[in-house]
N, C-alpha and C positions, 0 to 999 in steps of 0.2 A: 423805653427800656431797650438795651442793646441785645443782639442775638445771643451772645454768650450768657447773659443773665437769664434770658428766657429759657435757654437750653438747661441751665442749672435748675431753675424752678420747675420746669416740666419733668426733669429726671427725679427731683425730690418728691414731687406730687405722685408720680407713677410708682416710685418705690413705696410710698405710704400706702397706696392702693394695693400693691402686691403683698405688703405685710398684713393688711387686713384680710386678704384671701388666705394667707397661710394660717392665720389665727382663727379663721372662720368657725371651726368646730367648737372653739372655746365658748363662744357666745354668739350663736347664730343670728340672733335678733337683728343687729344693726351692722355687722361687719361687712357682709357681702353688699348690702345696699350702699354702705359707705364707699366701698371700692367702685361701685357703679357711679356714684356721684363724682368721684375723682375722674373716672372715664369720661363722663359728660363734660366736666371742666376742661379736660384735655381736648375733647372734640370741639368745644367752644374756642379754645385757644388756637387749635389748628385752623378752624374756620376763619378766625380773625386774621391769622397770619397769611392764609391763602388769599383772602379778599384783599388784604393790604398789598400783597405781592402783585396780584393781578391789576388792581387799580393804580398802582404806582408805575406800571409799565415795565417792571423788572422782569416779569415772566416773558419769555421770548427773546430777551436780550441775548445777543451772541448766538442766535440760531436755535435757542432752546424750544423744544416742543415734545409732545408725547408720541410722535409718529415714527421715531427711529431711536436706536440706542445712542447715537451721537447727539440727538436732540435732548434726550433725557439726561445724558451726561452733562450737557451744557446747562440744563436747568439746575442740576446739583453742583455746579462748579462755583456757586456763590454761597457764603454762609447762610444767607436767608433761605435759599432753596433747600439746603441740607436741613435746616431747622424745621421748615414746613414738613418735609418728608419724615423726619425723626419723630415729631409730635404725632404725626399720622400713625406711625408704628406703635408708639406708646399707647395711644388711645385704643386702637383696635386690639392689640395684644392683651391689654388689661381687660377689655370688654369680653374677649374670648375666655380669659382666665376666670372671670366672674361667672360666665355662663357655665363653664365646666364644673365649678364648685356647686352652683345651683342645680345643675343637671344631675350630678352625682348624688346630691342630697335627696332629690326627688326619686331617684332610682334606688335609694337605700345603700349606696356604696360608701365604704369607709373613707374618710378624708385622707387617711394615710396612703391610700392607693391613688389619690388624685395629686398629691404633692409632687411626685416625680414628674408627672405630666405638666404641672404648673411651672416647674423649673424650665422645661423645654419650651413651653409657650412663652415664658419670659425671655429666653435666650434666642429662640428660633421659631417664633410664632406658628406658622403653618405646620412645622414638624411636630410641635407640641400638641396642636389640635389633632393631628392624625394619630399620635400616640394615645391621646385621651380617648378618641373614638374607638381605637383598637382595644384598649384596656376596658372600656365600658362594655364593649361587645363580649369580650372574653370573661370579664368578671360577672356579668349579668347571668351567664350560663352556669357559673359555679357559685352557689349561694353561700359558700363558706367565707367569701370575701365581703358579703353584705353585712 
């Protein structure tokens, strides 16, 4: 399967996982675990892509490495390198989103207050995580949001 097709499939899978998280309060039973399963499938895909890139000798071609900005730029100068990095982001961001939904539920926070944070986790991973942690801290103090 070519890199473009894998990119499209990974994006579609991640989007399905995010839709499960958005709908999570409607039927808590299986939606968040479903998103977790998608995250695991993305992690497996990432692992296979990474192992394939390393064993094929493509990693390090053209001076690519993780020790300098120029080295990382060289790693991501090929479509396969971008795909590996992108699937990495998709898997981790979805996992963080699922954790936030589960954590909010355990803390008794309304899903409506998690949704804006999920948008930021989806679009800007670490920023969304920081927003959720800040919201969680602030909302936990004010029980009107629980």
